[in-house]
A tleap script that builds the chain and sets N, CA, C and O, in Angstrom:
source leaprc.protein.ff14SB
mol = sequence {
  NMET LYS LEU THR ARG LYS ILE PRO ALA ARG
  THR GLU SER PHE LYS VAL LYS TRP ALA ALA
  PRO PHE GLN VAL MET SER PRO THR PHE ARG
  ARG VAL ARG GLU ARG SER LYS ASN LYS MET
  ASP ARG CYS TRP TRP CYS LYS THR PRO PHE
  ASN ASP GLY ASP LYS THR VAL LEU ALA CYS
  ILE ASP GLY LYS SER ARG GLY ASN LYS LEU
  LEU CYS PHE ARG CYS GLY GLU PRO LEU LEU
  THR GLU ARG ASP GLY CGLU
}
set mol.1.N position { -10.850 1.689 -9.477 }
set mol.1.CA position { -10.473 1.069 -8.232 }
set mol.1.C position { -10.381 2.133 -7.151 }
set mol.1.O position { -10.056 3.288 -7.425 }
set mol.2.N position { -10.671 1.729 -5.922 }
set mol.2.CA position { -10.459 2.644 -4.808 }
set mol.2.C position { -10.376 1.877 -3.508 }
set mol.2.O position { -10.916 0.778 -3.381 }
set mol.3.N position { -9.697 2.466 -2.548 }
set mol.3.CA position { -9.591 1.937 -1.193 }
set mol.3.C position { -10.588 2.686 -0.330 }
set mol.3.O position { -10.695 3.908 -0.433 }
set mol.4.N position { -11.326 1.975 0.524 }
set mol.4.CA position { -12.304 2.604 1.401 }
set mol.4.C position { -12.229 1.956 2.783 }
set mol.4.O position { -12.075 0.741 2.901 }
set mol.5.N position { -12.338 2.779 3.822 }
set mol.5.CA position { -12.429 2.253 5.184 }
set mol.5.C position { -13.268 3.197 6.023 }
set mol.5.O position { -13.281 4.405 5.787 }
set mol.6.N position { -13.973 2.643 7.007 }
set mol.6.CA position { -14.775 3.453 7.921 }
set mol.6.C position { -13.934 3.800 9.125 }
set mol.6.O position { -13.271 2.944 9.711 }
set mol.7.N position { -13.971 5.048 9.478 }
set mol.7.CA position { -13.335 5.565 10.672 }
set mol.7.C position { -14.490 6.099 11.504 }
set mol.7.O position { -15.447 6.616 10.927 }
set mol.8.N position { -14.453 6.003 12.821 }
set mol.8.CA position { -15.622 6.378 13.614 }
set mol.8.C position { -16.308 7.684 13.183 }
set mol.8.O position { -17.537 7.760 13.207 }
set mol.9.N position { -15.557 8.692 12.798 }
set mol.9.CA position { -16.162 9.978 12.463 }
set mol.9.C position { -16.406 10.150 10.965 }
set mol.9.O position { -17.130 11.060 10.561 }
set mol.10.N position { -15.802 9.277 10.125 }
set mol.10.CA position { -15.922 9.493 8.681 }
set mol.10.C position { -15.528 8.230 7.920 }
set mol.10.O position { -15.043 7.262 8.505 }
set mol.11.N position { -15.744 8.258 6.608 }
set mol.11.CA position { -15.279 7.202 5.718 }
set mol.11.C position { -14.202 7.792 4.837 }
set mol.11.O position { -14.380 8.864 4.257 }
set mol.12.N position { -13.099 7.102 4.738 }
set mol.12.CA position { -11.959 7.581 3.969 }
set mol.12.C position { -11.832 6.764 2.687 }
set mol.12.O position { -11.880 5.535 2.728 }
set mol.13.N position { -11.671 7.440 1.550 }
set mol.13.CA position { -11.519 6.760 0.262 }
set mol.13.C position { -10.427 7.424 -0.551 }
set mol.13.O position { -10.247 8.640 -0.488 }
set mol.14.N position { -9.702 6.627 -1.311 }
set mol.14.CA position { -8.678 7.130 -2.209 }
set mol.14.C position { -8.805 6.420 -3.542 }
set mol.14.O position { -8.994 5.205 -3.585 }
set mol.15.N position { -8.704 7.165 -4.624 }
set mol.15.CA position { -8.741 6.584 -5.959 }
set mol.15.C position { -7.372 5.983 -6.258 }
set mol.15.O position { -6.339 6.603 -6.006 }
set mol.16.N position { -7.379 4.776 -6.794 }
set mol.16.CA position { -6.147 4.068 -7.116 }
set mol.16.C position { -6.030 3.966 -8.631 }
set mol.16.O position { -6.904 3.400 -9.287 }
set mol.17.N position { -4.942 4.518 -9.191 }
set mol.17.CA position { -4.728 4.450 -10.640 }
set mol.17.C position { -4.378 3.036 -11.079 }
set mol.17.O position { -4.931 2.525 -12.052 }
set mol.18.N position { -3.458 2.409 -10.357 }
set mol.18.CA position { -3.053 1.034 -10.656 }
set mol.18.C position { -2.456 0.400 -9.405 }
set mol.18.O position { -2.041 1.087 -8.472 }
set mol.19.N position { -2.425 -0.913 -9.413 }
set mol.19.CA position { -1.810 -1.669 -8.322 }
set mol.19.C position { -1.137 -2.899 -8.917 }
set mol.19.O position { -1.637 -3.487 -9.876 }
set mol.20.N position { 0.002 -3.284 -8.344 }
set mol.20.CA position { 0.749 -4.436 -8.845 }
set mol.20.C position { 1.446 -5.139 -7.688 }
set mol.20.O position { 1.876 -4.492 -6.733 }
set mol.21.N position { 1.560 -6.474 -7.771 }
set mol.21.CA position { 2.346 -7.172 -6.756 }
set mol.21.C position { 3.760 -6.614 -6.785 }
set mol.21.O position { 4.301 -6.363 -7.862 }
set mol.22.N position { 4.363 -6.417 -5.628 }
set mol.22.CA position { 5.671 -5.768 -5.604 }
set mol.22.C position { 6.766 -6.759 -5.259 }
set mol.22.O position { 7.359 -7.341 -6.167 }
set mol.23.N position { 7.049 -6.969 -4.020 }
set mol.23.CA position { 8.108 -7.893 -3.633 }
set mol.23.C position { 7.867 -8.381 -2.219 }
set mol.23.O position { 6.991 -7.891 -1.507 }
set mol.24.N position { 8.654 -9.343 -1.843 }
set mol.24.CA position { 8.580 -9.872 -0.487 }
set mol.24.C position { 9.488 -9.008 0.389 }
set mol.24.O position { 10.616 -8.698 0.006 }
set mol.25.N position { 8.988 -8.622 1.567 }
set mol.25.CA position { 9.777 -7.795 2.477 }
set mol.25.C position { 11.014 -8.571 2.926 }
set mol.25.O position { 10.939 -9.753 3.260 }
set mol.26.N position { 12.155 -7.876 2.926 }
set mol.26.CA position { 13.417 -8.542 3.274 }
set mol.26.C position { 14.362 -7.565 3.961 }
set mol.26.O position { 14.151 -6.353 3.900 }
set mol.27.N position { 15.393 -8.075 4.610 }
set mol.27.CA position { 16.390 -7.201 5.230 }
set mol.27.C position { 17.089 -6.307 4.199 }
set mol.27.O position { 17.475 -5.182 4.515 }
set mol.28.N position { 17.251 -6.801 2.974 }
set mol.28.CA position { 17.878 -5.999 1.914 }
set mol.28.C position { 17.026 -4.771 1.602 }
set mol.28.O position { 17.556 -3.667 1.471 }
set mol.29.N position { 15.704 -4.957 1.479 }
set mol.29.CA position { 14.803 -3.829 1.211 }
set mol.29.C position { 14.879 -2.812 2.351 }
set mol.29.O position { 14.939 -1.607 2.107 }
set mol.30.N position { 14.877 -3.292 3.583 }
set mol.30.CA position { 14.963 -2.391 4.744 }
set mol.30.C position { 16.271 -1.602 4.732 }
set mol.30.O position { 16.279 -0.408 5.035 }
set mol.31.N position { 17.377 -2.264 4.385 }
set mol.31.CA position { 18.679 -1.597 4.343 }
set mol.31.C position { 18.704 -0.502 3.264 }
set mol.31.O position { 19.248 0.580 3.488 }
set mol.32.N position { 18.122 -0.784 2.110 }
set mol.32.CA position { 18.084 0.198 1.025 }
set mol.32.C position { 17.242 1.402 1.427 }
set mol.32.O position { 17.598 2.533 1.096 }
set mol.33.N position { 16.130 1.185 2.135 }
set mol.33.CA position { 15.207 2.268 2.492 }
set mol.33.C position { 15.550 2.974 3.803 }
set mol.33.O position { 14.900 3.964 4.137 }
set mol.34.N position { 16.543 2.505 4.558 }
set mol.34.CA position { 16.776 3.041 5.901 }
set mol.34.C position { 17.119 4.521 5.932 }
set mol.34.O position { 16.827 5.179 6.932 }
set mol.35.N position { 17.720 5.076 4.893 }
set mol.35.CA position { 18.056 6.512 4.880 }
set mol.35.C position { 16.973 7.383 4.252 }
set mol.35.O position { 17.085 8.609 4.249 }
set mol.36.N position { 15.933 6.759 3.724 }
set mol.36.CA position { 14.847 7.500 3.076 }
set mol.36.C position { 13.923 8.125 4.115 }
set mol.36.O position { 13.806 7.638 5.239 }
set mol.37.N position { 13.276 9.200 3.719 }
set mol.37.CA position { 12.288 9.836 4.595 }
set mol.37.C position { 11.138 8.870 4.864 }
set mol.37.O position { 10.705 8.716 6.006 }
set mol.38.N position { 10.645 8.219 3.809 }
set mol.38.CA position { 9.590 7.219 3.935 }
set mol.38.C position { 10.247 5.843 3.862 }
set mol.38.O position { 10.608 5.384 2.779 }
set mol.39.N position { 10.398 5.199 4.986 }
set mol.39.CA position { 11.105 3.915 5.039 }
set mol.39.C position { 10.295 2.753 4.473 }
set mol.39.O position { 10.847 1.685 4.210 }
set mol.40.N position { 9.002 2.948 4.285 }
set mol.40.CA position { 8.104 1.907 3.778 }
set mol.40.C position { 8.233 0.632 4.610 }
set mol.40.O position { 8.312 -0.467 4.060 }
set mol.41.N position { 8.253 0.780 5.927 }
set mol.41.CA position { 8.383 -0.373 6.815 }
set mol.41.C position { 7.052 -0.829 7.387 }
set mol.41.O position { 7.006 -1.745 8.209 }
set mol.42.N position { 5.961 -0.189 6.953 }
set mol.42.CA position { 4.623 -0.577 7.381 }
set mol.42.C position { 3.627 -0.285 6.260 }
set mol.42.O position { 3.901 0.507 5.357 }
set mol.43.N position { 2.476 -0.933 6.334 }
set mol.43.CA position { 1.433 -0.746 5.317 }
set mol.43.C position { 0.915 0.689 5.382 }
set mol.43.O position { 0.601 1.183 6.464 }
set mol.44.N position { 0.823 1.350 4.255 }
set mol.44.CA position { 0.348 2.728 4.199 }
set mol.44.C position { -1.115 2.817 4.628 }
set mol.44.O position { -1.527 3.827 5.198 }
set mol.45.N position { -1.896 1.790 4.366 }
set mol.45.CA position { -3.333 1.842 4.620 }
set mol.45.C position { -3.694 1.441 6.047 }
set mol.45.O position { -4.387 2.192 6.734 }
set mol.46.N position { -3.239 0.270 6.513 }
set mol.46.CA position { -3.648 -0.201 7.844 }
set mol.46.C position { -2.563 0.025 8.908 }
set mol.46.O position { -2.798 -0.229 10.090 }
set mol.47.N position { -1.395 0.494 8.503 }
set mol.47.CA position { -0.279 0.837 9.399 }
set mol.47.C position { 0.346 -0.372 10.107 }
set mol.47.O position { 1.072 -0.201 11.086 }
set mol.48.N position { 0.074 -1.584 9.628 }
set mol.48.CA position { 0.664 -2.788 10.210 }
set mol.48.C position { 2.131 -2.884 9.791 }
set mol.48.O position { 2.432 -2.784 8.602 }
set mol.49.N position { 3.049 -3.075 10.741 }
set mol.49.CA position { 4.469 -3.216 10.390 }
set mol.49.C position { 4.695 -4.487 9.563 }
set mol.49.O position { 4.060 -5.514 9.804 }
set mol.50.N position { 5.600 -4.406 8.595 }
set mol.50.CA position { 5.937 -5.559 7.775 }
set mol.50.C position { 6.931 -6.452 8.505 }
set mol.50.O position { 7.821 -5.967 9.203 }
set mol.51.N position { 6.772 -7.747 8.338 }
set mol.51.CA position { 7.727 -8.736 8.820 }
set mol.51.C position { 8.479 -9.271 7.604 }
set mol.51.O position { 7.972 -9.217 6.484 }
set mol.52.N position { 9.670 -9.780 7.823 }
set mol.52.CA position { 10.410 -10.388 6.722 }
set mol.52.C position { 9.584 -11.545 6.162 }
set mol.52.O position { 9.050 -12.363 6.911 }
set mol.53.N position { 9.490 -11.600 4.833 }
set mol.53.CA position { 8.722 -12.644 4.164 }
set mol.53.C position { 7.315 -12.233 3.785 }
set mol.53.O position { 6.644 -12.970 3.063 }
set mol.54.N position { 6.837 -11.073 4.248 }
set mol.54.CA position { 5.493 -10.605 3.892 }
set mol.54.C position { 5.460 -10.153 2.441 }
set mol.54.O position { 6.371 -9.471 1.972 }
set mol.55.N position { 4.381 -10.546 1.719 }
set mol.55.CA position { 4.183 -10.074 0.347 }
set mol.55.C position { 3.673 -8.644 0.411 }
set mol.55.O position { 2.953 -8.281 1.342 }
set mol.56.N position { 4.042 -7.829 -0.573 }
set mol.56.CA position { 3.590 -6.444 -0.617 }
set mol.56.C position { 2.979 -6.120 -1.971 }
set mol.56.O position { 3.209 -6.819 -2.958 }
set mol.57.N position { 2.196 -5.047 -2.000 }
set mol.57.CA position { 1.564 -4.550 -3.220 }
set mol.57.C position { 1.905 -3.076 -3.342 }
set mol.57.O position { 1.792 -2.329 -2.370 }
set mol.58.N position { 2.320 -2.653 -4.524 }
set mol.58.CA position { 2.606 -1.243 -4.788 }
set mol.58.C position { 1.398 -0.651 -5.501 }
set mol.58.O position { 0.952 -1.187 -6.515 }
set mol.59.N position { 0.866 0.451 -4.977 }
set mol.59.CA position { -0.320 1.080 -5.552 }
set mol.59.C position { -0.044 2.555 -5.811 }
set mol.59.O position { 0.602 3.227 -5.007 }
set mol.60.N position { -0.540 3.052 -6.940 }
set mol.60.CA position { -0.414 4.463 -7.285 }
set mol.60.C position { -1.711 5.159 -6.875 }
set mol.60.O position { -2.765 4.922 -7.464 }
set mol.61.N position { -1.622 6.019 -5.862 }
set mol.61.CA position { -2.780 6.715 -5.305 }
set mol.61.C position { -2.930 8.066 -5.993 }
set mol.61.O position { -1.944 8.767 -6.219 }
set mol.62.N position { -4.166 8.430 -6.324 }
set mol.62.CA position { -4.465 9.708 -6.954 }
set mol.62.C position { -5.126 10.609 -5.909 }
set mol.62.O position { -5.776 10.110 -4.991 }
set mol.63.N position { -4.969 11.915 -6.035 }
set mol.63.CA position { -5.596 12.849 -5.109 }
set mol.63.C position { -4.571 13.520 -4.218 }
set mol.63.O position { -3.400 13.630 -4.581 }
set mol.64.N position { -5.019 13.977 -3.031 }
set mol.64.CA position { -4.135 14.758 -2.172 }
set mol.64.C position { -2.976 13.948 -1.596 }
set mol.64.O position { -1.931 14.519 -1.285 }
set mol.65.N position { -3.135 12.633 -1.447 }
set mol.65.CA position { -2.050 11.780 -0.947 }
set mol.65.C position { -1.395 11.016 -2.086 }
set mol.65.O position { -0.965 9.876 -1.911 }
set mol.66.N position { -1.322 11.636 -3.233 }
set mol.66.CA position { -0.914 10.907 -4.430 }
set mol.66.C position { 0.530 10.431 -4.380 }
set mol.66.O position { 1.374 10.963 -3.659 }
set mol.67.N position { 0.764 9.423 -5.167 }
set mol.67.CA position { 2.089 8.834 -5.264 }
set mol.67.C position { 2.027 7.333 -5.076 }
set mol.67.O position { 0.955 6.773 -4.846 }
set mol.68.N position { 3.156 6.692 -5.171 }
set mol.68.CA position { 3.228 5.250 -4.975 }
set mol.68.C position { 3.264 4.932 -3.491 }
set mol.68.O position { 4.046 5.514 -2.739 }
set mol.69.N position { 2.419 4.012 -3.080 }
set mol.69.CA position { 2.314 3.613 -1.672 }
set mol.69.C position { 2.474 2.104 -1.578 }
set mol.69.O position { 2.022 1.368 -2.456 }
set mol.70.N position { 3.117 1.648 -0.514 }
set mol.70.CA position { 3.328 0.231 -0.282 }
set mol.70.C position { 2.254 -0.282 0.666 }
set mol.70.O position { 2.062 0.258 1.756 }
set mol.71.N position { 1.552 -1.335 0.237 }
set mol.71.CA position { 0.466 -1.920 1.020 }
set mol.71.C position { 0.797 -3.355 1.382 }
set mol.71.O position { 1.537 -4.028 0.665 }
set mol.72.N position { 0.249 -3.822 2.495 }
set mol.72.CA position { 0.379 -5.244 2.815 }
set mol.72.C position { -0.513 -6.010 1.833 }
set mol.72.O position { -1.403 -5.432 1.210 }
set mol.73.N position { -0.268 -7.295 1.705 }
set mol.73.CA position { -1.018 -8.083 0.730 }
set mol.73.C position { -2.499 -8.133 1.090 }
set mol.73.O position { -3.347 -8.174 0.199 }
set mol.74.N position { -2.823 -8.131 2.387 }
set mol.74.CA position { -4.228 -8.167 2.816 }
set mol.74.C position { -4.987 -6.931 2.330 }
set mol.74.O position { -6.134 -7.046 1.899 }
set mol.75.N position { -4.368 -5.758 2.393 }
set mol.75.CA position { -5.021 -4.530 1.936 }
set mol.75.C position { -4.976 -4.392 0.412 }
set mol.75.O position { -5.907 -3.858 -0.190 }
set mol.76.N position { -3.906 -4.867 -0.204 }
set mol.76.CA position { -3.720 -4.682 -1.637 }
set mol.76.C position { -4.366 -5.729 -2.514 }
set mol.76.O position { -4.603 -5.476 -3.695 }
set mol.77.N position { -4.658 -6.902 -1.969 }
set mol.77.CA position { -5.220 -7.982 -2.780 }
set mol.77.C position { -6.534 -7.614 -3.472 }
set mol.77.O position { -6.698 -7.950 -4.645 }
set mol.78.N position { -7.488 -6.934 -2.800 }
set mol.78.CA position { -8.716 -6.549 -3.503 }
set mol.78.C position { -8.448 -5.652 -4.715 }
set mol.78.O position { -9.182 -5.710 -5.701 }
set mol.79.N position { -7.409 -4.831 -4.646 }
set mol.79.CA position { -7.076 -3.966 -5.781 }
set mol.79.C position { -6.533 -4.777 -6.949 }
set mol.79.O position { -6.741 -4.408 -8.105 }
set mol.80.N position { -5.851 -5.859 -6.669 }
set mol.80.CA position { -5.293 -6.704 -7.723 }
set mol.80.C position { -6.377 -7.471 -8.454 }
set mol.80.O position { -6.229 -7.772 -9.638 }
set mol.81.N position { -7.474 -7.795 -7.761 }
set mol.81.CA position { -8.539 -8.585 -8.375 }
set mol.81.C position { -9.593 -7.726 -9.056 }
set mol.81.O position { -10.370 -8.240 -9.861 }
set mol.82.N position { -9.642 -6.435 -8.757 }
set mol.82.CA position { -10.612 -5.533 -9.401 }
set mol.82.C position { -10.220 -5.245 -10.830 }
set mol.82.O position { -9.042 -5.280 -11.184 }
set mol.83.N position { -11.204 -4.962 -11.641 }
set mol.83.CA position { -10.942 -4.555 -13.028 }
set mol.83.C position { -10.645 -3.069 -13.056 }
set mol.83.O position { -11.110 -2.324 -12.193 }
set mol.84.N position { -9.875 -2.633 -14.042 }
set mol.84.CA position { -9.584 -1.202 -14.202 }
set mol.84.C position { -10.874 -0.437 -14.473 }
set mol.84.O position { -11.749 -0.908 -15.200 }
set mol.85.N position { -10.978 0.748 -13.879 }
set mol.85.CA position { -12.117 1.626 -14.134 }
set mol.85.C position { -13.290 1.410 -13.212 }
set mol.85.O position { -14.276 2.139 -13.315 }
set mol.86.N position { -13.234 0.446 -12.317 }
set mol.86.CA position { -14.372 0.213 -11.417 }
set mol.86.C position { -14.147 0.890 -10.097 }
set mol.86.O position { -14.996 0.808 -9.209 }
savepdb mol mol.pdb
quit
């Protein structure tokens, strides 16, 4: 699996180890994350701010930006439908 997008000067891709549906964005999640360095208040991929009630996907990114990243459902859904290893 991988995420890919075209940027005017280049194409950006990241290898994804796994992806899973996470949770619905809520005031409780925001309160828990408010003191964290990474508040996870917007999609890591498209940078769209989350609204309460939005579904999210947690993805493990491999490479220089590695780690768990929170994606909006629109960006994360293709990763959920892909088979492992593709």
